[in-house]
N, C-alpha and C positions, 0 to 999 in steps of 0.2 A: 481898521484893519490895517497892521503894520505895512508899510512899504519896504518888500525885501530888493527888489532892484531899483535902478534910477528913475527918472521923471519920466511918466508917458509922455510918446509924440503930441505937440501939439496939433489942434484940430485941423483936418484938410478940407478942402472945398469940394471934393470929387462927389459927385452924386452918386453913391451907393448906399445899397441897404444890406445888413446884415440879418440872417436868420439863424436860429439853431432850435432842433428837436431832437425828441427821443424816441419818443413810440408813434406808430401807426396812426394814430389819430392826429396827433402833434404834425408828423410828415403831412398828412392829407391838409391840415389844418393850415400849415405854411403855404404848402401849394396854393389855396385858396386864395389866402389872404394875400400874396404877393400878384395873383391875376388879379385882382379885385382892386387893390391899391396901389402898385407899385411897377405895372407892367412897364413903364417908359425907364425907369430908374434901374442900375446892374444891380442885381441879385445876388448875393453869395451865401450858401448855406452850408452849415457845419452838421453833421450826423456824427452819432456816435458809432467806433468803429464795430460795435458789436451789432450794430442792425444791418452787416452785411449779410450773416444768417439767415435773415428774414427777406433781404431785399436786397438778392447778391445782384440785381439789376440796377442797383442806384446810381450807376453812371448817365441813367438815361433820363435823370432829373435835369443835367445840363445838354446834354445831346438833344432832349424833345423841347429844350428852351422854358422849361418849366423855373429853372435859375440860371444863370450864367455860368456860375462855378460851384461845385460841392467841393466838400473835405469832410476827413472823416479825423475826428478828433479820437487820440487814443485813449479812450477811457480805461480799458482793459489792463494798461500800463501804468496806471495810477495806483499803487496801494497805497488801503486804508489807513493810513497813519496819524501822526498829527495834525492839526491844520495848517502850521506852519511849513510842512516839508509838502503837503499837496498842494498849497498854493506855487512853490518854487517849480512841483513840476506840471504845473498848468500854465505856469510863464512861459517854460522853457516849451512845452509843445505847443503854445501858440505860436510862438518864434519860428518853429520848427517847420508847421506845418501850413502856416497860412501866409501870402506874399505880402499882405497888407497890416499898416500900422492899425490897431483898433480906433483911437481918433477918427482917421479915415472916413467912418462910416455916418453917414447923415442921419439914421436911424438904426436901432437894434432891436428886434424883435427876439424873445426868448421864450421859449417853450420847453419845460422843463427844466423852469430854473432852479430846483434845489439839487442840481446835479454842480459838480464842481466848476464849470467853463465860467458860471456866473462869478465865482472866486473874482478872476481876471478883471472883469468889469467892475467888480467895488474896489479893487487894487487899484485902476486906475481912473475911478470917480467916474464911470461913463454913464451916464443916466439909462434907462432903455426901459420898453413897453416887456409888459408880463405878459403871458401866457396862462392861464389857469391850466393846471395839469389835465384834466379831461372837463367834460361839461360836466358844474355843479360840485367839483371838488374843490372851487374856491371857498365853498360855506363848509369844506370837510376837511382842513388842514390836519387835524388830530388823525384821521383817518390814515391822511398818508404818510404820517409822520409813525405811527403804530407800525404799517407795511415797512415802511423801512429802517427802523429801529430792530427790527428783529435778527437779520441778516447783517446790517451795516452801522453800528450803533455812531462808530465816529461819523459819517457821511450824514445820520440822519440828525446828530446835535449839530452839524456844522450850519445845515439848513436852517432848522429853527432859531439857531443864535441870530441868523440873519435876515429871516424873515424874508424865508425863501420860498415858502410854501404858500403863504399867504398874500405875497406881492407886501409885504410890510415895511420894507428896507426902504430909506428918505429918495435914494436912487431911481427907484423902482415911479416910473411918471406916468406911467397909463398899466390900469388892468384890463385886459380883454377877456371875456366872458361871456358866457350864454345865462344874459340876465335871467330870465325866465326859470332856469334850473337852481335859481340861487336860495338860500335863505337869510342872508343876510341881508343889510341893505347895502344895494347896489346903486342907489340913485346920485352921488356924486358924480363932478366932472370928469375923476380919475376912471372911472368904469366905464370901458366900451362894450357895448353889447356887439356879439360876433357868431351867429350862427351857420353853423357849416349846412345846417340843413337847408336852409335859406339861399346861401349860398352857392351850392351845387344847383337847386333849383333854377335860378337868374342866371347860370353859363347856358350858352347858344350848344344845341346839339354836337356839333362838331368839338366846340370846346372840353364837353364833359364825354364826350368819348375819349377822348384825350386823356383826363385824368382818370379815367376809368381801366384806360387800357395799358397804364403805367402799371396799375395792379395786375391786372385780369386780360389775359389774350382773350379771352373768348365768352361768351355769357353762358352761365350755368344750366344744365340740362336737368335739373333738381326737382322732384316730383314729390310733391307734398304740401298739407294746406297751412303749415306752421311752422315756425324757425324757433330754433332755441339757441340762446344768444349764451355761451357758456362765459365762465369766470376763474379767472387763474387765482385760485386761493392758496393752492399749495405752493405756485412760484413765489407769491407775496410774503409766504412764510404764516398765515393767518391760520393753516390748519395742515395735517399731514395729506400726501400727496394719497393714501389709504383713504382717509378721513372724505376726502373730495371726491373719490371715487363712489366711496360707500353714500355721499349725499346726492348724486348724480342717478344713482340705481336708485334709491328711494325715491325718485323723481319720475322716473321711470315706471315704477312698478304702482305711483300713486297718478298723482295729477297730470302725467300724461300716458296715463295707460290706454292705447287703441288709438293716440294721435296719430295720421301721418306725417313723420315730423322731419325735420331737415336740422342739421343740427351744425351751427357756425361756431367755432371753438374761438377763442381768444388770442387774438396773435401772439401772445406769451405762454398761452396753456400748452402743453406736454403731453396732456393726458389720452389715452388712445380709449376713442368716445365710439371706434366701429364695435369695440367687444362690449361697451355697457348698453349702448342703442344698436342692436345687430340688425334690426329693420329698419333702419333710417339711414338716409342720405347724408353723410358726414364730409363737408366741405372740405379740401384739402389747401387749399389755395388760400392762401396769408392777405388777407386786403382787409380795411378799415368795415367796422359796421355799417358807416354811415354811408356804404357805398350799397348796401343791401337791396335798395329800392329800386336797383337801375341792373342788376345783375344777370336776372332771371328771364329767361323765356316767357315763364308763367309765374308773375310773381304771388308768393302764398300771402295771405289775408291776416294771421296774427303772429306775434312775436311775445316769446315767453322768455322771461328772464329773474333770476334773484331781486338784483337790484345794481347791475350793468348800468355803467354811466353811458354803455353805447344806445341803450335806448331813448337818450333823451332828445337825440338828433333825427327821430326816428319816427315819432307821435303822431305827424300828417301822413305816413305813408301806411302805418300797420295797425290793429289792433293789439295795444299792450295789455300784455299778461304778466303780472310783479306776482312770484310766489313767495310767500314766505319761507324764510330759513330753518329748517328744524336743525337742530344738534344732534349729535350719534347721542343714543338714550335715550331722545324722548319721541 
């Protein structure tokens, strides 16, 4: 990638680490990673500006000391034009929004690496640790690419060009993933196993409560013996909203007929499941599915899903029932 501005600053010696996250799962992941490995270092977090819609309380990440400082990166203000102009915007916004030279961080951890912030690291030749996009997604980079390609072809092409789906770029020095969820070889030294499930379990009760309380103020009083994890197929461009609705209606009338159900919508799923499942308890609060074992007064036993990555970190807490996804007309 051609340099647009002058040389990047020389490396500093200040003990700071930088995290970047995009999704709800990634936010939980970097919170836990910081608690487990970088509690003593100063930690700075970059979040996308559009995450405010889901978590307007994001400032509590700093006030409750999950991170020392949190900054919103203005992704909504970066047009999906050509790569050169995208990089110019990223460079400008980094310098406007963050008070630190990128080279002053001793460690850089990037979740959501296929987003444009990574271009700044490549531009400055900064090595970084790469978090897989979701549990098991390291082995399914084409799935990630297809979803992005539907709506944002320039973004998708740029991410593929620089190996930002699977951590293939030479500046990626470590790949952090859930190893048991992979179908590719992750035995090399470059691959680091990290389980959100095990890390949550290892926390003390006060620490875990602190994490949960960022996302949820109170435990859920939901009644039901089974949970349905929904997926945001329409939002990803994999089907229309009407097709997604029909998919879950068939599930209601088929495999889940008569089940006392609790519906946990994906954080990015906008479908109204109260209309589809009128007899179910539909969770309105937005939080990562990985917290489900800890948020009920009476925990359900079974979890239903098509192929949600959220279930990969829940296998020791629920009986997972994966459902074959039928297409319209079948």
